C-alpha positions as a Markdown table, in Angstrom:
| # | Residue | x | y | z |
|---|---|---|---|---|
| 1 | Met | -22.3 | -2.0 | -19.2 |
| 2 | Ser | -21.3 | -4.8 | -21.7 |
| 3 | Ala | -17.6 | -5.7 | -22.3 |
| 4 | Arg | -15.9 | -5.6 | -25.7 |
| 5 | Asp | -13.1 | -7.3 | -27.0 |
| 6 | Val | -9.9 | -5.6 | -27.2 |
| 7 | Pro | -5.9 | -7.3 | -28.5 |
| 8 | Leu | -3.4 | -5.8 | -25.8 |
| 9 | Gly | 0.2 | -5.5 | -26.2 |
| 10 | Gly | 1.4 | -5.1 | -30.0 |
| 11 | Pro | 2.0 | -7.8 | -32.2 |
| 12 | Arg | 1.9 | -10.7 | -29.7 |
| 13 | Ala | -1.4 | -9.5 | -28.6 |
| 14 | Met | -4.1 | -11.2 | -26.1 |
| 15 | Thr | -7.3 | -10.7 | -25.9 |
| 16 | Val | -9.2 | -8.8 | -23.4 |
| 17 | Arg | -12.8 | -7.8 | -22.5 |
| 18 | Arg | -12.8 | -4.2 | -21.7 |
| 19 | Thr | -15.2 | -2.4 | -19.9 |
| 20 | Leu | -14.1 | 0.9 | -19.1 |
| 21 | Pro | -14.2 | 3.6 | -21.0 |
| 22 | His | -17.6 | 2.5 | -22.1 |
| 23 | Gly | -19.6 | 4.2 | -24.5 |
| 24 | His | -22.3 | 5.7 | -22.0 |
| 25 | Arg | -20.1 | 6.2 | -19.4 |
| 26 | Arg | -16.1 | 7.0 | -19.3 |
| 27 | Met | -15.1 | 6.9 | -15.1 |
| 28 | Ile | -16.3 | 5.2 | -11.8 |
| 29 | Gly | -14.6 | 7.2 | -9.6 |
| 30 | Ala | -10.8 | 7.6 | -10.5 |
| 31 | Trp | -11.1 | 4.5 | -12.2 |
| 32 | Cys | -10.6 | 4.7 | -15.9 |
| 33 | Phe | -9.8 | 1.4 | -17.5 |
| 34 | Val | -11.3 | -1.7 | -16.7 |
| 35 | Asp | -9.8 | -4.7 | -18.9 |
| 36 | His | -10.8 | -8.5 | -17.8 |
| 37 | Tyr | -8.9 | -11.5 | -19.3 |
| 38 | Gly | -8.9 | -15.3 | -19.4 |
| 39 | Pro | -9.7 | -18.1 | -18.2 |
| 40 | Asp | -6.8 | -18.3 | -20.9 |
| 41 | Asp | -4.7 | -21.3 | -21.8 |
| 42 | Val | -1.4 | -20.0 | -22.3 |
| 43 | Ala | -0.4 | -23.4 | -24.1 |
| 44 | Arg | -2.9 | -22.4 | -27.0 |
| 45 | Thr | -2.8 | -18.9 | -26.6 |
| 46 | Gly | 0.7 | -17.9 | -25.8 |
| 47 | Gly | 0.0 | -16.0 | -22.9 |
| 48 | Met | 1.1 | -12.5 | -22.2 |
| 49 | Asp | 3.9 | -10.9 | -23.0 |
| 50 | Val | 3.8 | -6.7 | -23.3 |
| 51 | Ala | 7.2 | -5.7 | -24.4 |
| 52 | Pro | 8.2 | -2.4 | -22.7 |
| 53 | His | 5.6 | 0.8 | -22.8 |
| 54 | Pro | 4.9 | 4.1 | -21.0 |
| 55 | His | 2.6 | 5.5 | -18.5 |
| 56 | Thr | 2.0 | 8.8 | -17.7 |
| 57 | Gly | -0.5 | 10.7 | -15.2 |
| 58 | Leu | -2.1 | 7.1 | -14.0 |
| 59 | Gln | -1.6 | 4.0 | -12.0 |
| 60 | Thr | -2.3 | 0.5 | -12.6 |
| 61 | Val | -3.9 | -2.1 | -10.8 |
| 62 | Ser | -2.7 | -5.8 | -11.3 |
| 63 | Trp | -5.0 | -8.4 | -10.0 |
| 64 | Leu | -4.6 | -12.0 | -10.7 |
| 65 | Phe | -7.1 | -14.7 | -10.0 |
| 66 | Thr | -5.0 | -17.3 | -11.4 |
| 67 | Gly | -1.5 | -17.6 | -13.0 |
| 68 | Glu | 1.8 | -15.4 | -12.9 |
| 69 | Ile | 3.0 | -12.0 | -14.3 |
| 70 | Glu | 6.6 | -11.3 | -14.1 |
| 71 | His | 6.4 | -6.9 | -13.8 |
| 72 | Arg | 9.6 | -4.7 | -14.4 |
| 73 | Asp | 9.6 | -1.0 | -14.5 |
| 74 | Ser | 11.9 | 1.5 | -15.1 |
| 75 | Leu | 12.2 | 2.2 | -11.3 |
| 76 | Gly | 14.3 | -1.0 | -11.0 |
| 77 | Val | 11.6 | -3.0 | -9.5 |
| 78 | His | 11.4 | -6.4 | -10.6 |
| 79 | Ala | 8.0 | -8.0 | -9.2 |
| 80 | Phe | 5.8 | -11.1 | -9.5 |
| 81 | Val | 2.0 | -10.5 | -10.0 |
| 82 | Arg | 0.2 | -13.4 | -8.1 |
| 83 | Pro | -2.8 | -14.5 | -7.2 |
| 84 | Gly | -4.8 | -12.4 | -4.3 |
| 85 | Glu | -1.6 | -9.6 | -4.5 |
| 86 | Leu | -2.2 | -6.1 | -5.2 |
| 87 | Asn | 0.4 | -4.8 | -7.3 |
| 88 | Leu | -0.4 | -0.8 | -7.8 |
| 89 | Met | 2.4 | 1.1 | -10.1 |
| 90 | Thr | 2.4 | 4.7 | -10.1 |
| 91 | Ser | 3.4 | 6.6 | -13.2 |
| 92 | Gly | 3.1 | 10.2 | -12.4 |
| 93 | His | 5.1 | 12.1 | -15.2 |
| 94 | Gly | 6.4 | 9.1 | -16.7 |
| 95 | Ile | 7.5 | 5.3 | -16.2 |
| 96 | Cys | 7.5 | 2.4 | -18.7 |
| 97 | His | 7.1 | -1.0 | -17.7 |
| 98 | Ser | 6.8 | -4.7 | -19.0 |
| 99 | Glu | 4.7 | -7.9 | -17.9 |
| 100 | Val | 5.0 | -11.1 | -19.3 |
| 101 | Ser | 3.2 | -14.3 | -18.1 |
| 102 | Thr | 5.8 | -16.7 | -16.2 |
| 103 | Pro | 6.8 | -20.0 | -17.7 |
| 104 | Ala | 4.9 | -21.8 | -14.7 |
| 105 | Thr | 1.7 | -20.4 | -15.7 |
| 106 | Thr | -0.8 | -23.0 | -17.4 |
| 107 | Val | -4.1 | -20.3 | -17.0 |
| 108 | Leu | -3.5 | -16.7 | -17.0 |
| 109 | His | -7.1 | -14.7 | -15.8 |
| 110 | Gly | -7.5 | -11.3 | -14.0 |
| 111 | Val | -8.2 | -7.7 | -14.1 |
| 112 | Gln | -6.1 | -4.8 | -15.6 |
| 113 | Leu | -7.2 | -1.5 | -14.3 |
| 114 | Trp | -6.3 | 2.2 | -14.4 |
| 115 | Val | -7.0 | 5.0 | -11.6 |
| 116 | Ala | -6.3 | 8.4 | -13.4 |
| 117 | Leu | -4.4 | 11.0 | -11.1 |
| 118 | Pro | -5.9 | 13.9 | -10.2 |
| 119 | Asp | -4.0 | 17.1 | -11.5 |
| 120 | Glu | -2.4 | 18.2 | -8.7 |
| 121 | His | -0.9 | 14.9 | -8.5 |
| 122 | Arg | -0.5 | 13.8 | -11.9 |
| 123 | Asp | 3.3 | 14.6 | -12.1 |
| 124 | Thr | 4.2 | 12.8 | -9.3 |
| 125 | Ala | 7.0 | 10.3 | -8.8 |
| 126 | Arg | 7.6 | 6.8 | -9.6 |
| 127 | Asp | 6.1 | 4.4 | -7.3 |
| 128 | Phe | 5.7 | 0.9 | -6.7 |
| 129 | Gln | 3.1 | -0.5 | -4.0 |
| 130 | His | 2.7 | -4.4 | -3.7 |
| 131 | His | -0.1 | -5.8 | -1.1 |
| 132 | Ala | -1.8 | -9.0 | -0.1 |
| 133 | Pro | -4.8 | -8.6 | 2.1 |
| 134 | Glu | -6.3 | -10.7 | 4.4 |
| 135 | Pro | -9.6 | -12.7 | 2.9 |
| 136 | Val | -12.8 | -11.1 | 4.9 |
| 137 | Pro | -15.7 | -13.2 | 5.9 |
| 138 | Leu | -19.0 | -12.7 | 4.9 |
| 139 | Asp | -22.3 | -13.7 | 5.4 |
| 140 | Gly | -22.8 | -15.6 | 2.3 |
| 141 | Gly | -19.0 | -15.0 | 0.9 |
| 142 | Glu | -15.7 | -13.1 | 1.5 |
| 143 | Ala | -14.1 | -10.2 | 0.2 |
| 144 | Arg | -10.2 | -9.0 | -0.2 |
| 145 | Val | -10.0 | -5.7 | -0.1 |
| 146 | Phe | -7.2 | -4.1 | -1.7 |
| 147 | Leu | -8.0 | -0.7 | -1.8 |
| 148 | Gly | -9.9 | 1.5 | 0.3 |
| 149 | Thr | -12.3 | 0.7 | 3.3 |
| 150 | Leu | -15.0 | -2.6 | 2.6 |
| 151 | Ala | -16.3 | -4.3 | 5.5 |
| 152 | Gly | -14.4 | -2.8 | 8.6 |
| 153 | His | -11.4 | -3.7 | 6.6 |
| 154 | Thr | -8.9 | -1.2 | 5.1 |
| 155 | Ser | -6.0 | -1.5 | 3.0 |
| 156 | Pro | -2.6 | 0.5 | 4.0 |
| 157 | Val | -1.9 | 1.5 | 0.3 |
| 158 | Pro | -2.5 | 5.0 | 0.4 |
| 159 | Thr | -4.4 | 6.7 | -3.0 |
| 160 | Phe | -4.7 | 10.0 | -4.5 |
| 161 | Thr | -8.5 | 10.1 | -4.2 |
| 162 | Pro | -10.7 | 8.5 | -2.6 |
| 163 | Leu | -11.2 | 4.6 | -3.9 |
| 164 | Leu | -12.5 | 1.2 | -3.4 |
| 165 | Gly | -11.1 | -1.9 | -4.8 |
| 166 | Ala | -12.1 | -5.2 | -3.5 |
| 167 | Glu | -12.7 | -9.1 | -4.7 |
| 168 | Leu | -15.8 | -10.6 | -4.1 |
| 169 | Thr | -16.7 | -13.9 | -3.6 |
| 170 | Leu | -20.5 | -15.5 | -3.0 |
| 171 | Ala | -21.9 | -18.8 | -2.3 |
| 172 | Pro | -24.6 | -20.3 | -4.6 |
| 173 | His | -27.7 | -18.0 | -4.0 |
| 174 | Ala | -26.2 | -15.5 | -1.1 |
| 175 | Thr | -27.7 | -12.2 | -0.7 |
| 176 | Leu | -24.8 | -10.0 | 0.3 |
| 177 | Thr | -25.3 | -6.3 | 1.9 |
| 178 | Leu | -22.3 | -4.3 | 2.4 |
| 179 | Pro | -22.6 | -0.6 | 4.1 |
| 180 | Val | -20.5 | 1.9 | 1.9 |
| 181 | Asp | -19.7 | 5.1 | 1.3 |
| 182 | Pro | -22.9 | 6.9 | 0.0 |
| 183 | Ala | -20.6 | 9.7 | -2.0 |
| 184 | Phe | -19.1 | 6.9 | -3.7 |
| 185 | Glu | -20.4 | 5.7 | -6.9 |
| 186 | His | -19.7 | 2.0 | -7.5 |
| 187 | Gly | -18.9 | -0.7 | -10.2 |
| 188 | Leu | -19.6 | -4.5 | -9.7 |
| 189 | Leu | -17.5 | -6.3 | -12.8 |
| 190 | Val | -18.5 | -9.8 | -13.0 |
| 191 | Asp | -15.7 | -12.3 | -13.4 |
| 192 | Arg | -17.7 | -16.1 | -12.9 |
| 193 | Gly | -21.8 | -16.2 | -12.0 |
| 194 | Glu | -24.9 | -14.2 | -12.7 |
| 195 | Val | -25.9 | -12.1 | -10.0 |
| 196 | Arg | -28.4 | -9.6 | -9.3 |
| 197 | Leu | -27.2 | -5.8 | -8.9 |
| 198 | Ala | -30.2 | -2.8 | -8.3 |
| 199 | Gly | -32.8 | -5.1 | -9.7 |
| 200 | Thr | -30.4 | -5.9 | -13.0 |
| 201 | Asp | -29.1 | -9.3 | -13.9 |
| 202 | Leu | -25.5 | -9.2 | -14.7 |
| 203 | Arg | -23.1 | -11.9 | -16.5 |
| 204 | Pro | -19.9 | -12.9 | -16.7 |
| 205 | Ala | -17.9 | -9.8 | -17.8 |
| 206 | Asp | -20.6 | -7.3 | -17.6 |
| 207 | Leu | -20.1 | -4.4 | -14.8 |
| 208 | Gly | -22.7 | -3.0 | -13.4 |
| 209 | Tyr | -22.9 | 0.6 | -12.1 |
| 210 | Leu | -24.6 | 2.1 | -9.1 |
| 211 | Ala | -24.7 | 5.8 | -8.6 |
| 212 | Pro | -23.7 | 7.9 | -5.7 |
| 213 | Gly | -26.1 | 8.4 | -2.7 |
| 214 | Ala | -26.3 | 4.6 | -1.6 |
| 215 | Ala | -25.4 | 3.8 | 1.7 |
| 216 | Ala | -25.7 | -0.3 | 1.1 |
| 217 | Leu | -24.7 | -2.1 | -1.8 |
| 218 | Thr | -27.2 | -5.4 | -2.3 |
| 219 | Val | -25.7 | -8.3 | -4.6 |
| 220 | Thr | -27.3 | -11.7 | -5.1 |
| 221 | Asn | -25.8 | -14.8 | -6.7 |
| 222 | Thr | -28.9 | -16.1 | -8.7 |
| 223 | Ala | -26.8 | -18.9 | -9.9 |
| 224 | Asp | -26.1 | -22.8 | -8.7 |
| 225 | Ser | -23.0 | -22.1 | -8.4 |
| 226 | Pro | -20.4 | -19.5 | -6.8 |
| 227 | Ala | -19.7 | -15.9 | -8.2 |
| 228 | Arg | -16.8 | -13.7 | -8.0 |
| 229 | Leu | -16.9 | -10.3 | -8.5 |
| 230 | Val | -14.9 | -7.1 | -8.3 |
| 231 | Leu | -15.8 | -4.3 | -6.9 |
| 232 | Leu | -14.7 | -0.7 | -7.7 |
| 233 | Gly | -15.7 | 2.7 | -5.7 |
| 234 | Gly | -14.9 | 6.2 | -5.9 |
| 235 | Thr | -15.8 | 9.5 | -5.4 |
| 236 | Pro | -17.2 | 11.2 | -8.7 |
| 237 | Phe | -13.7 | 12.4 | -10.9 |
| 238 | Glu | -15.2 | 15.6 | -11.9 |
| 239 | Glu | -11.6 | 16.6 | -13.8 |
| 240 | Gln | -11.6 | 16.4 | -17.6 |
| 241 | Ile | -8.9 | 14.2 | -19.0 |
| 242 | Val | -7.8 | 13.2 | -22.2 |
| 243 | Met | -6.5 | 9.7 | -22.2 |
| 244 | Trp | -5.2 | 8.2 | -25.6 |
| 245 | Trp | -2.6 | 4.9 | -25.7 |
| 246 | Asn | -0.9 | 4.5 | -22.8 |
| 247 | Phe | -1.0 | 8.4 | -22.0 |
| 248 | Ile | -3.3 | 10.0 | -19.7 |
| 249 | Gly | -2.9 | 14.6 | -20.1 |
| 250 | Arg | -5.3 | 17.5 | -19.7 |
| 251 | Ser | -4.8 | 18.1 | -23.2 |
| 252 | His | -4.1 | 17.5 | -27.0 |
| 253 | Glu | -0.4 | 18.8 | -26.6 |
| 254 | Asp | 0.3 | 16.8 | -23.1 |
| 255 | Ile | -0.5 | 13.7 | -25.3 |
| 256 | Val | 1.7 | 15.0 | -28.5 |
| 257 | Arg | 4.3 | 15.8 | -26.2 |
| 258 | Ala | 4.7 | 12.3 | -24.2 |
| 259 | Arg | 4.2 | 10.7 | -27.4 |
| 260 | Glu | 7.2 | 12.2 | -29.0 |
| 261 | Glu | 9.3 | 11.8 | -25.7 |
| 262 | Trp | 8.7 | 7.7 | -25.8 |
| 263 | Gln | 9.8 | 8.0 | -29.3 |
| 264 | Ala | 13.0 | 9.8 | -28.5 |
| 265 | Ala | 13.6 | 7.3 | -25.7 |
| 266 | Ala | 13.6 | 10.5 | -23.3 |
| 267 | Asp | 14.7 | 10.4 | -19.7 |
| 268 | Arg | 10.9 | 10.9 | -18.9 |
| 269 | Phe | 10.3 | 7.5 | -19.3 |
| 270 | Gly | 13.3 | 5.6 | -18.4 |
| 271 | Ala | 14.1 | 1.9 | -19.2 |
| 272 | Val | 13.4 | -1.5 | -18.7 |
| 273 | Gln | 16.2 | -4.0 | -17.6 |
| 274 | Gly | 16.3 | -7.7 | -18.5 |
| 275 | Tyr | 13.4 | -7.9 | -21.0 |
| 276 | Pro | 14.6 | -9.8 | -23.7 |
| 277 | Gly | 12.9 | -7.7 | -26.6 |
| 278 | Asp | 12.2 | -4.2 | -27.9 |
| 279 | Arg | 10.2 | -2.0 | -26.9 |
| 280 | Leu | 6.6 | -1.0 | -28.0 |
| 281 | Pro | 6.7 | 1.9 | -30.3 |
| 282 | Ala | 3.7 | 4.7 | -30.1 |
| 283 | Pro | 1.3 | 3.7 | -32.9 |
| 284 | Glu | 0.1 | 7.3 | -34.8 |
| 285 | Leu | -1.8 | 10.0 | -33.7 |
| 286 | Pro | -5.3 | 10.6 | -35.3 |
| 287 | Gly | -5.4 | 13.4 | -37.8 |
| 288 | Ile | -7.9 | 15.7 | -35.6 |
| 289 | Pro | -6.9 | 16.7 | -32.1 |
| 290 | Leu | -7.6 | 14.9 | -29.2 |
| 291 | Lys | -10.7 | 16.5 | -27.0 |
| 292 | Ala | -10.5 | 16.7 | -22.6 |
| 293 | Arg | -13.9 | 14.8 | -21.8 |
| 294 | Gly | -15.9 | 14.4 | -18.7 |
| 295 | Arg | -16.5 | 11.2 | -16.8 |
| 296 | Thr | -20.0 | 10.4 | -19.0 |
| 297 | Arg | -20.0 | 11.2 | -22.5 |
C-alpha cells in the first residue's frame, strides 16, 4: 500500500504520509491510522505545532526516529516524545492534547499511529503510558518492541486487544526471519531502505501487508544501506467503526455528539494547560450520514 500526502494540524499544518486508512484496507489488527513524517528540516518548515484537539474511542501511539515533541493533555500530563521511547495516550470517552516540536529540534522524523478501542472499552478512562524499550539484537538487525511480544521480548504496556508494535533495523543485504503469532495480520512500514516482504518489493513510505496464518515473517534488505522499518500486528478487528476527524465511534450520532461537545468546550474533553494559543475547531460534518465500516473496504 502506497502513502498519500496529508496536511496535519490546521492552519500551521505539516505534511505527513498516510497509509492507513487505505483504499484497499482500513485496519491491520486494531491499528487504524498510520502517519509517517520526515525527515523534516524544522528550520525550513517550522516543524510540528498541533493545537489542542480532541479524541474519542482510540489510543494514540507516538514513536520518533529523530527530534523531540512536547506533549500536553487534559489528563494533566506534560511529557516529551523522544526517539526510541513510546508515548501511548488513551482517549477513551474523551481527551484533548497538543503536540509541538521543541526549540532544540532540528530534524523531525517519526510515526504517529492510532489504535481503535473495542466497543466494550471505548468509553474507558483517560490514560497515558510511557515506555523506553531496550534494543534487542537479532541476526542481521535489531528490534525495539514497544507493544506486544517479538523475538522473546514483551512490552510491559497493556493493550485492549492483542497487538504488536516494533521498530526493526536491518543491515545491508541482511535477511531476518521472525516467529510471529499466526492469528495476527501484520503490516510493515518502510521508513528508509528497500526491502522484500513475502515476494513483494517495498520502498520508503510503503506499507506491506501479511494476512493471518503465517508463523514466521521474513524480510530482506535488498539495498547497500541499512533499512529501518516499523512492524505492526494484531488479531483482525471484526467490529465496524466510524472514523471521522479525530473521533472514533460506532454510529453517525456518536460523531455528531462528540463534535458538538468539543465545540461547546464540554467537560467530556477537559482542557490543555500551557499551550500558547487557541484550540482547533472541528471541521464541518459532511452532508450525508457517516457509515460504520469494517477493516476492509
